[in-house]
N, C-alpha and C positions, 0 to 999 in steps of 0.2 A: 773322608768317610768317618761316620760315628760308629764305634763298636761298643757293645754292651754285653757282658757275660751273664748268661742265665743258665739254669740247669735243666736236665731232663730233655724229653723230646717234644715235638709239636704234633698236634692233631686237630681235627675239626669234627664237629657233629652238628646235627640239626635239632633244635628244640622247638616247642610250639607256643609257649605262653610267657612272653616277657613284655615289658613296657616299650611302646613305640618311641623311636627317636623323632624329634620334631625338626623338620628341615629349617635351616636358618636363612636360606636364600629364596628369592622369588624369581621365576622366569619372566621374560619380557612380556608375555601375554597375561601376567598376573597370576599364573598358576604356580603354586609351590612345587618345586622339583621333588621327585622321588629318588631315594637312594636305595635301590633294590639290592639286597644281599645276593651275591652270586658265588657259589662254591663249585669250583671245577676240580674234581679229583683226578682228571685226566685219564679216565678209563677209556675215553674215545675223544674224537676231535669236535664233538657236537657243540660245545660251548665256545670254541675258539673261532673267531671271525675269519682270520687269515693266518696262514703259517707257511714256512718254507717246506717244500716237498721233501727235502733231505732230512727233516726231523723225523725221528722214530719214537713210537710208544714202546717202552720196555716194561714187560710184566715180570714182577718178582713175587710169585705166589708164596704166601705164608709170611712175608716180610711185614712186621707190624708198623713200619714207618713208610706209609704210602706205597702200596704194592704195585702201583702203576705209575710210571714216570716218563717224562719227555727227555730223551737222551740226544744231545747234539752229536752230529757226525764229525765235527771238527772243521766243517766248511765255515770260513769266516763270514759273519754277517747273517747267519741263520736267525730267523725271527718268528715270533708268534704274536698276534694282535687280538685283543679283546675289545668288543664294542658293547656299550651299555644297551640294555633293553629299551624298547620303546617307552617314552615318557620317564626314563630314568637317566641318572648321571652317575659318574664316578667321583668319590671324594677320598677314597683310601684303598690301599691294597696290602695284602700280606702274601708273600711268595715263599713257599717252603721248598728248599732245595737240598741236594745231597751230592757229596763228592767222595772219591775213593780215599780212605784213610791213609795218611802218610804221603799223599801226592799233592803236588802244587795244583792250583786251579785259579782261574781268572773270573772275576765277578762279571755277570752280564750287565749291559746298560739298559736302563728303563726310561721310557719316554711317555709323555701324555700329550693328547691333542683334543681340540674341540671339533675339528672338521675331518680328521683322518688323513689330512694332507700335510699340514705343518705340525711337526712334533717338537716338544721341548724336553730335553733330557733333565731328569731330576736325580738327586743324590739321596738314596734311601738310607734309613737306619739299618745296620747289619747286626743281627743277633746270632752269636755262635754258641751252640749248646754243648760243645765238646764232641768227640767222636767224629762223625762225618756229616752233621746236620748244620744248616745255616738258614736263617730267615731274613728276607728283605721286607722292610715295612716303610710306608710313607703315608701321610695323611694331609688333609687340609688343601685339597686341590682347588684350582679356580672353578667357579660355579658352572662353567660351560663344558667341563671335561667329559668327553664321551668315548675316548679311545685310550687304550693302554697297550704299549708295545714293549716286548721283551726281546732284546737282541743279544745273542750269544757271541762272546768275544774270544773265546779260547780256541786253541788248536788241538790237534790230536794229542800232542805231547803234554800240553797244559790246558785241558779243556775247561769250559764253564761247567758248573754243577748241573746235574740233572734236576728237573723240576717235578715235584711230586704233587703239589696242590697249589692252586691260586684262589685266594679269597678276596673278593671285591666288595668294598663297603662293609667289611666285617669289623669286629672289635679290635681294640689295641691291646698291647701288653699291659700288665698291671705292675706298677712300680711301687716298691716298698720305700718308705721314707728313710729307712736306715739300712745300709748294706749288711750282708751276712757277716757274722763275726761275734766277738765278745762285746757285750753292751752292759751298761749299769743295770743293776737289779731294778725291776719295775718300769723299765723304759717302755714307752708306748710306741707301737709300730702303726703308722698310717699306711693304708693301701690306696694309692692314687690312680684312679681310672683315667684313661686317655681322653674320653669325651663324656659329656653329660648324657645321661640316658642309658649308659652301659651298666649292667649289673655285675658286681664282683662277688665271686665265691672263693672260699678258702677252706683248707683242711689243716689239721694239726696232728693227724695220726698217720701221715705218710700216704694216704690214699689220694687218688686222682680227683681233683675238685670238679672235673667235667662230668664224672659219672658217679661219684661216691654217694652213698646214702647218708654219710656222716658229714657231708659238706655243709658249710655255714654261709649264710648270706651276710656279706660284710656291710656293717653300718657304723660300727664304733671302733676306736683304736684298740689294738690288741696288746696287752701288757706281757712283758717277758718276765715271768716269775720262776722259770726253770728252763731247762733245755727246750728249745722250741723249733720244730720243723714246720715251716709254713709254706704251703703250696697254694698258688693263686691262679685264677683265670678270670677273664671277663667275657660276658655274653651280651650281644645286642641282637636286635631284629629289625626288619624293615616293615614297610606298610602292609605288605602282603602276608606277614606273619612268619616269613622265613627267619630262622635264627642261626647264629653261629657262635661257637666258643673259640676263644683265642688260645694261643700257646700257653703252656703251664710254666710259670716262673716259680723257682724254689729258693727259699731263704732259710738259713740255719742260724739260730742265735743261742748264745750261751751267756748267762748272767755273770758279770765280773766277780761278784761275791755273793754269798748267801749268809745270812745271820740267823740265829735261832729266834723264832718268833716268841713274843711274850706268852705267858700262860693264858690261853683263851681258846677261841674256836671260830671256825667259819662254817656256817650251815647254809648249804646251797639249796636246801628245801626241796630236794628230790624225793624226800620221804619225811616221816615224822620222828625218826629215830633219835634225834638229838634233843627233842623237846621233852619237858617234864609233863606237860599237859596241854590240851587244846580244846577249843569249842567252836562249833559252827564253821568248820573249815574242811577243805579238801585240797588235794594236789591237782592243779590244772596242768595238762601236758599238751594242749592244743596250740597251734599257731606259734611255735617257738620263734619264728622270724620276727614277730612283733615285740619280742622281749630280748633282743640281742642274743638270739639262739638258745635261750634258756628253756630247757625241756621240762622243767618242773618248777611251778610257782604255787604258793599258798594263796587261796582266796576263799571267800565265804560261800556257804551253801544257801543262805537266805540274806535278805537285806538287814537283818538284825546284826548286832555287834558280833564280831568273831575275835577270839583271843588266842595268843601263843604265850606259853610260860616256859622260861628257861630256868633251871636250877643248877648251880655250879658249886663245886667244892673249893672254889677260889673266889676272891673278890672281883666283881665286875666293876672296872674303873671307867670304861668308856665303851661305846658301841656305835655302830652304823647299821641302819636298816634300809635296804634298797627296795623300792616299790615302783610299780608303774600304774599310772592312772589313765583311764579312757578319757580322751579330750572332749568327748561329746557331752559329758556331765560335769557338774561342779565338783571341785576337789574338796573333800572333807578330810581334814588332817587326822592322821593316826594319833593315838594317845599312848603314853608310856608310863608305867608304874614300876617302882622298885621296892624291894623289901629285904630285910636281913633274915627273916624267918619264914616267909611265905604266908604269914597271917595278917600282918598289918602292912598295907601297901601305901606308898606315897606317890602321887602323880608328879612327874617332872616334865619340863618343857624341853623340846628338841629343836635344833636348828634345822629348818627344812628348806628345800629348794630343788629346782630341776637339776638333774645330774646326767650329763651325757646328751644323747641325741634322740629326738623323737623318731619313732618307727611306726609307720602307718598312722593309726589314730591313738597311739599309746605314748605317753610322755613319762620317761623314768624320773623318779624323785629319790632323794636320799635324806634320811633323818639322822642327825648326828647329835650325840651327847659326848662331850669330851671329859666330863667329870661327874661322877655319880656320888651320892652320899656314902660315907664310910660303911664298910661291912655289907655292901650290897651283894647278896647271893641269889636273889630272885629278880627276874626281869619279865614283866608282862607287857606284851604288845597288843593293843586293841585296834582292830580294823573296823571302820565305820564307813557309811555311805548309804544314804537312804534311797538313791535312785536305782542303782544296779548292784546286785549281789556280787558280780564278778569284777567290780572295780572298787578298790585297788587290788593288785596282785603283788604279793611280796616275793621277791626273787632271791634275796640273800640277806643273812644276818651275820654280822661280824662282831664278836665280843673281844675287847682288849687288843686285838690285832689290826685295828683300823687306824690308818693314817688320817689325821685331821685335815679337813678341806683348807684350801688356800683362801686367805683373806686379802682383798685388794684395798689399798688406801691411795688416793691421789691428791695432789696439791698443785696449785698453779705456780709455775716458775716463769722466768722471762722467756717468752716465745714457745713454751712447751708446757706439758703437764707431767710432773714427776709422779711415777706410778710405782708403788712399793708392794711386793708380794710377801706374805708370811704365812706360817702355819703353826699351830700350837704343838705339833709333834716335834720334839727336840731331835736334831740331827737328820731330819727328813730333807730330801732333795726336792726342789721345786722346778717344775717345767711349765712353760707357757707356749701358746700358739697364737700368733698375731694375725688377725684378719684372714682367717681360713687359709693360712699358709700351708705348705706341703709337709711340715714337720713341727713337732714340739721341740722347743729349745731349752737348754738348761738355764735357769735363772741364777744370776750371780750378783747383780747390782740393780738399783732402781732404773726403770725404763724412762727415757725421756721421749714422750709421745707428742706428735703433732697430728692435726686432722682428727677425723672420726675413726675410732678403733673398736674392734671386738676382740677381747682377750679371753682365751680359754686356758684354764690352769688346772694342774693337779700336783699333788705332793706324794712322795713315797719314801718309806724308810726300809732299809734292808730287812728282809724277813717278814715284813708286814704287808697287808693289802694296800694297794694305792688308794688314795682318797678319791671321792667322786670328782668327776670333771665338772668344774663350775665355769660359767660364762659371765663376763662383765662387759659393759660398754664404757669406754672412756672417750669423751668428746673433748679433744684438745684443739678444736677448730676455733679460729677467730670469728667464725660466722654465727656463733651461738647468740640467739635472740630470745630464747624461751628457757627459763630456769627449770629445775627438776619438779617444781610444783605447778608448771603450766603458766606462770606469771611472766610478763615481759621483763627480761633481765635488767634492762637499763631504766625501767620505770621506778620512780621513788614515790611511795605513797604510804600513808598511815595504814597499819594493819597488814603490811606485806609479810608473808610467812617466810622465815629464814631457816627453820630447822624442823625435823620430825617431832622433836620434843615440844616445840611451840605449837605445832599442829595438834598433837595429842592432847595438849592442855585445853584445847577448844571444847572438848566434851563437857567439862564442868562449866565452862563459861557459857556454852550454849544452853545448858539446862537452866542456869540462873537467868539468862536473858529471856528465854521463852516462857519460863514460869512467872516472870515479872509482868507479862503482858495481860491486860485485863480488857478484853473486847466487850462490847455492850451485852448486857444480859437479857435484852428484850428481843432477841432474834428467835424465830421459830426454827424448826429443824431443817428448813430449806434456806435459811438466811434471810427470810422476810421479816417484816415488823410484826411481832406477835400481837394479836388482838386487834390489828388494824382492819381486818375484814368486817367485823361486827361494828366497830366504831365508825367506819367510813362508808358503810353500805356496799361493800364489795362482795362478790359472790364466789363461793367455792365451786370451781368447775372441774375439779378432779385432776387437772393438769395445769401447767403454766399457761397463762392466757393473757390477752390484752383487754383491759377495761378502761373505763373513764373514771376519773377522780377529780372533782372540782375543776372541770374544764380542761384537764390534761390527760394524755394517754399514759397509762401505767401498765407495767407487767405485774401479774399477781401469781402467787404460789398456788399449788393445787388446792390448798385449803382457803384460798381467797385473800390471803394477806398481801399487803403491799410489798413488792419485790423490785429492787434495782440491781441489775446484773453487773456487779463489780467482779470481773473474772480476770484470770491470768492465763495468757496463752503459753503453749509450750511447756507444760508441767512434765518435763522429762529431761533426761541428760543427753538426748540425742544430738543437740547442737554443740555439745562440748567435745565431740569426737573430731579429731583433726588428722589429716594424712601425715604420717611420719616417714613411711618408706620413700626413699629417693631424696629425702632432705633431712636425714638424721643429723647432719652437722649443725643444723639450726637449733637443736634441742640439747640442753645441758646433759640430760640423762633420760633415757627411755628404758623402763624395766623390760627384761626379756619376755618375749611372747610366751615362752614355754613355762614360765614360773607362776607365782601366785597372782600376778597381775594380768593373767590371760583374759579374765573377764572384763578388763578395761579396754580390750581391743574389739573392734569389728573387723573380722577377717584378721589378717596379719599386718595390714597396712595402716589401720586407723586406730588411734589411741585417745582415750579420754583421761586427761589429768584430773578432772573433777572426780570421776569414779575412783581413781587411784588415791586421791587425797582423802576421800571418805574412808577408804580402807585403812590408810595410814592413821587416820584419826580415831577410828573405832575398833580396828582389828577385825571387823566383819565386812566382807565384800558386799557392796550394795547390789540389789537387783532392780530392774525396772519398776517392779511393784513396790519395793521398799522406798525408792526415791519418790514415787507418786504418793504413797501413804504418808510419808513424813511431810511432804509438801502440803498435803491437804490440812494436816494439823497446824502447820505454820500459817497457811493462808487464812484459816479461820481466826487465828489469833491476831493477824494483821488487819482483820476486818473485811476481807474479801468475801464475796457471796457465791462464787462459782469458779468452775474450771473452764477455760477458754479453748479455742481451737488448737489443733496440732498437739494435743495431749493424748496419751494412750486411752482411747475410748473404751477399751475392754474393761478398764477398772471403774468407769463411771457407774456401772450397774451395781457397785458395792453399796451404793446408797449413802455415801459419806458426805457428798456435796453435789449441788446441781452441776450439770455438765452439758455440753453440746456435742453433736456428731456432724459428720460430713457425709453428704450423699455420695454414692460410689461412682459418680460420673467421671471423675478424673482417672479412674482405672480402666476406662473403656477406650482402648487404643484405637479401635476402629473409628472413633469420632474425633480423633486428633488431626490437626492440620499443620502443614509445614509453615513455619515462620510466624504463626499467630496462635495464641492460646485462647481459643474459643471452642465451643462444642458444636460439631457439625450435626445439627438436628435433622438435616436432610439426608444423612447417610442411609443406605438401604436398610430397611427393617429396624430403624432406630427406635421407634415407639415400642415394638415388641421386645427388643433387647433391653430397653430401660425397664419395661414392665417386669421382665423376668428377674433382673437384678434387684429391683426395688422389693419385689415379693420375697426374695431370699434374705435381704439385709434389713428391711424395715419391720417385717412381721414379728420377729423375735423380741423387739423392743417397744412395740406399740403401747404396751401397758406400763412402761417404766415411768413412775411419777417423778423421779429425780432428773429425768431427761427434759431439758428445756425445749429443744428442737433441733432442726437440721439446717446447716448451711448448704447451699446448692453447690458451691465450689469457691475457689479463691482467686481473686484478682485476674479476671478475664481481660484479654487485650482488646476491649471494645474500642479503645482509642486508636487502634490500628485497623479497624474494620474497613474504612474507605481506601486506605493505602494498600492493604494486603489482599483482601478477598478478590478484587478484580484481576489480580495477577495469578491467581491459582489456576490449576489445570483441572478440568472437569473429570479427566480420567482418574484422578486421585483425590478429588475433593468434590463431593456431591453438592456442596453449597454453591460452587461455581456453576455447575450445571443448572441449579435452581435459579440462579441469577440470570443466566442466559434465557431460560424458559420464561421468566417473568417479563424480560425485555421483548421476547418474541410475542408474548400474549398482548403486550401493550402496543407495539409498533407494527405488527403483522408482516411488514416487509423490511428486508435488510436495508433498502434504500432509505426508508423513513428513519430507521435507526441511525444510519450513517449521517443523515442530515442533522439529527438532534445531537449526536455525540461527536460529530466532527471526525468520523472514522471512514475507512475505505474497505470494509469487509465484503467479501463476495457472497457470504451466506452466514446464517446464524450458526451453522455447524462449525464454521471456521473460528467462531468466537470462543468455543469451549476450551481450546488449548492456548488461546492467545491472551495477552494482557489487554484489558479494556481501560483506556486512558480516561481519567476523570478530569476534564478540562473545560467543559461547557456548563452553562447554567442548567440545561436539561439533564446532563449526566449527574450533577450534584443532587438535583431533585429526585431523580430515579434512585440514586443510592440512599437518599433519605428514606424513600418509601420502602426500599428493600431492607434497610436496617430495621425499620419499625416492624416490617413483616417477619423478619428473622426473630426479633426479640419476642414478639407476640407468640410465634410458633414455639420457640424454645421454652419460655417461661410457662406458657399455657400447657404444653405437653408435660413438662416436669411436674407442675402443680397438680394437674389432673391425676396423674399416675401416683404421685406422692399421697394424695388424700384418699386414694383408693385403698392403699395398704396401711396408712397411718393417719386416721382422722383426728388423733388426739394432740399431737405435738405441733409446735409452731414451725412454719417454714420461714427461715431467717434470712433469706436473700443470698446474694453471691459474693459478699465481701468486696465491694468495689475497690479498685486501685485508685489512689488519690488523683492520678492523672485524668481519669475519666470524670471524676467528681468535679474537678476544676474547669472542665471544658463544657460549656453550655450545649454544644452540639451533641454531646453524648449524654450529658446529665439529664436533659429534659426527656428524651425518648426512653432512657433507662427508668427514670422515675415513673413515667406514665405506664410503661409496660409492667413493671414490677408492682405498681400500685394495684393492678388488676388481679395479681396472682399470688403475691406473698403476704405473709402476716407482718413481717418486719423487714425493713430495708437495712442491710448492714453495709457499713463503709469502713474500710481500713484507712484511717484518717490521721496522718502524721502532720502536725502543724505547730507553728510557734504560737498561734492565736486562733481560737475558735471563730470561724467565719459564719456568724449567725445568718447572714443574708442568704448564703448558699445552702445551708441546711434547711432554712425555712422554704427555700425554693423547691428543694426535693420533697419536703413534706407536703407542700401545696400541690405540686404537679402530680404527686402520687395519689392524690385524693384523700390525704390525711393518714397515711401509713406511718407508724412510729419508726424511729431510727435507732439502730444499735451501732455504736462506734466500736467496731469489732477488732480494731488493732490500732494502738498508738504507743508512744514511748519516747523517752529521752535518755541521754547518756552523757558521759564526760570522757575526756581523753586522758584523765589522770593516770590510768593504769596501762596506757599504751594501746588501748583498744579504740575503735572508732566510736563516735558519740551518738549514732542514730541520726540526730539532726545537728549539723555543725553549729557550734557557738550557742547552743541552747542552754548549756549549764557548765559552769566551771568547776563545780564540786558536787558531792552527793547531797548536800543541803539544798543546792539550787535545783537538783533533779526533783527533790521532794516538792519544791515550790512550783515547778513546772507541772507536776502531777496535780497539785492542788488547784492551780489556775484552770487547768484543762477540765478536770472532773467536776469541780464545783460550778463552772460555767455550764457544762453539759447538763448537770443535774437540774439546774434551774430552768432549762428550756423545756416547754411543756410537751414535747414530742420525743424526747430522748429517753430510752428505757434501759440503757446500759453502756458501759465503757470497759473494754477489755485491754489490759496493758500487756505489752510484749517485753519480756517473757520471764520465766522463772530463774534461769541460770544464764550468766554471761555466755556468749558464744566463744568458741575456742580461739585462743590468741592468734593463731596463724590460719584461721578460717575453718568453717565447718566442712566436714570431710567430703560430702558429695559434690561440693563446688571446687574441689581441688586447690590449686595454688592461690587462687584469688577469691576464696570463699569469704562470706560475710564474717566479720569478727567485731561485733558491737558490744559495747558496755550497755547491755540491755536488761541485765538480770536484777532480781531482788537479792540474790546471793552471788558471790564471785566464784572463781574456779577452785578456791580452797574451802568452799561452802560457808564462808563468813558472810553474814547478812550485812547489807548496807544500812546500818542503823540510822544514819542521818536522813537518808532517802526514805526509809520506812517510817520514820517519825512523821514526816509530812504526809505520807500515804495514810497512816492510821488516823491522823487528825481529821482527814476528810472522810475516810471510810467509816469511822465510828459514828459520824454525824450525818450520814447520807440521808437517812429518813427525816431528820430534822430539817435538812435543806429542802427536801421535796414538800414537806408540810408547812414550810415557811416559819419554822420555830427558831431559826437563826439565819442571819444574812450570809450570803456566799463570801468566801475569803478571796482576796486578791493580793498577790505579791507583785510589787512594782519593780521590774528588773531594771528600769531606767535609773533607779536610785542605787544600783549596785547590790 
């Protein structure tokens, strides 16, 4: 048996509002089991399933330790059995028992069972609290446990203890990481709960943490800075809301030594008494649980700056300021100013970072300055934050009595990573906690780490305040494939970033590069050829339009000038986010979510090294808007004339560059089908629902002159129409029901249908849920007819409603997938149907060589509708990424040549009105986040993960982009690079 000494008595109470435990097992029928808390105070036998008749209930009025108890009579084998409630199981118990002080006693035996017939004896933990109380506890039962049996083993002379309370599925005891006794000054005490989901409370004033108004919610380690009486308990609750508090554990600590603190001060900011002056501040006392139980914090009254000024009669040599920031708004760093006389202030920088543990939506930060200018007697702390006046909240200011934070330095050694910890505070002790272990350990020598590690550290010097708890990650795994900048570790290429200093130097290099670019000066404010409307007889139609120019189809700007849409898709950092949770060992370094890099995360699982690198380079964290705005400036200098699909459409209306939008069809889940990406236009009330959505989304933008037009959607699976649609079930896919209806209308009798299709259906109704095999000539012809009918219905409906709410902008087609384009069976009906309803046919066309015959076929079959090449691109494998089209380019120069060959060929075709390259930034090295482990990771960008432009690639792009209108007007011949010559 395992024995553990704890103090005080045990008791139980019911609470009402705590976080639910999440069951970890699933019953055989797929229903998650419930672990209902049951508390039996044994005032009667109502909660006991079975018991020996010889057992008696003993009442002890006025006894504070369970006034009703089960007293054994001394008959060997007396028992009591508990059975779990309906739909509930047992996973733990706590049995509170009492014996006569000074007398021998025999522990009862305790058994569990799944069926009430076969029992298995278990050995519980035994907690003796001194006097005459004992607790039996055990947890983690098999998932099917429904019965608990207590068997008394004692005799009259040596009886088993009386039982005063039984708690089933209740909380466990709270263990402290350090036993009671003398400990080093500043030692942190961790309170370790038994199970996830339990809430731990503690007191330090001697009161009972189950009832006390001064109890604190445990979230952060507790430092021993003086004599410390620590009383703890845990609370949990079940699905029905029943709650229970566990036994109280008591710990007493005494610091081994105390030293005089340096001349200074600690202001806990419960009032303004220690400040010399303040402005725009008040003391916040609400929700102390969000701030590590701090019941007084300083925050601003308005969103304007707030300030605290301290004036001392001693020199301020160092300080630490503890604050908490609301995680729902951007962190705006606090500012610090020092002065010798309170008249002339100098701003100084502070080391900032997350400190400790996030509570609810509040993340604690610490700002540290280890050395101030000589003769500093005034310190001004300025609080800023333009979003919320109540963030940040400052909880504590320490002057001169602060221990400096721990710094971590790691270096690779044979088979491990050598990790060294240090602090600027002389003679301070350093403690560390590795991978959320149960305790902080004293640091004495460098750590030799292997695998992926999270290291939490703090330092403390006798008499001073402990340093903030800082968290580091050390990846000593041999599985690292991505370096700290998001580059593939083993890839060797020119321009690979190797240090923060090198990255920061890019700011000046970027300015020089972008300032050196001189795009054509003859572009109008839409990117069209200025003056070409009047010169070539083109008309200003107020919006982007399709017109004729010397026998070719051209697009024109709202003022009538010639326009070729050279756009970039994905002008966003969205594809640079990659999943890091669960595969941390693959990344050399991932900044902590709680720190300055939080805005480089989507949730807590997905991280963008690109966003982090911009922050490292500029010192300013990028936003979606700033990424877009900077990209627009760059694209214009590279000669592009528009923003392509899958870019943030909300910024297109800023009027900086022509842009495209996507119709909201993809968001209509009611029209989605299993196994095939097409729109079910036959779904109930489809037309009315589309009408309502178009009215809401199109109307606000119908007068936007910078908007080129709308794509219908992206890469429908038309090439799967014949193979997938006949397999659908009409009960969940209206399109299948429509197919059966058309076949009924044609054949009239099921016998005639069976003869044509080679099937044996008993009725047309039987066909609704069954697969229709396409194997006869008649079946193929019928599917051809139905495919044409579907296309005409879909594009006709979308076009009609579209033009009802937006008669001004171009309908740009549905961005064909290349597979459909290459198959005549789908290409021809698509071209014919879209030719009737769209203004431009868009094709996502990745190819080594422009296939003029296929493009001309589309143009002809559509009745002469112009074509937009809405997505294409090339890449290389130089940086360890995939190259989009394998073997298309061996380096960035060849990428540029591929671009030139593609675009210049397209420009010279008299029906092509644009080409949109994919995309602005390379995809994440280990795959874009929403596709998980196997996400796309292409070298597709104009810039890489460190925001360095591919200058050789872009040189080729600019050579073509700058001359695009010369090519259209025949003022220079098209360029062609012969790859067969190397």
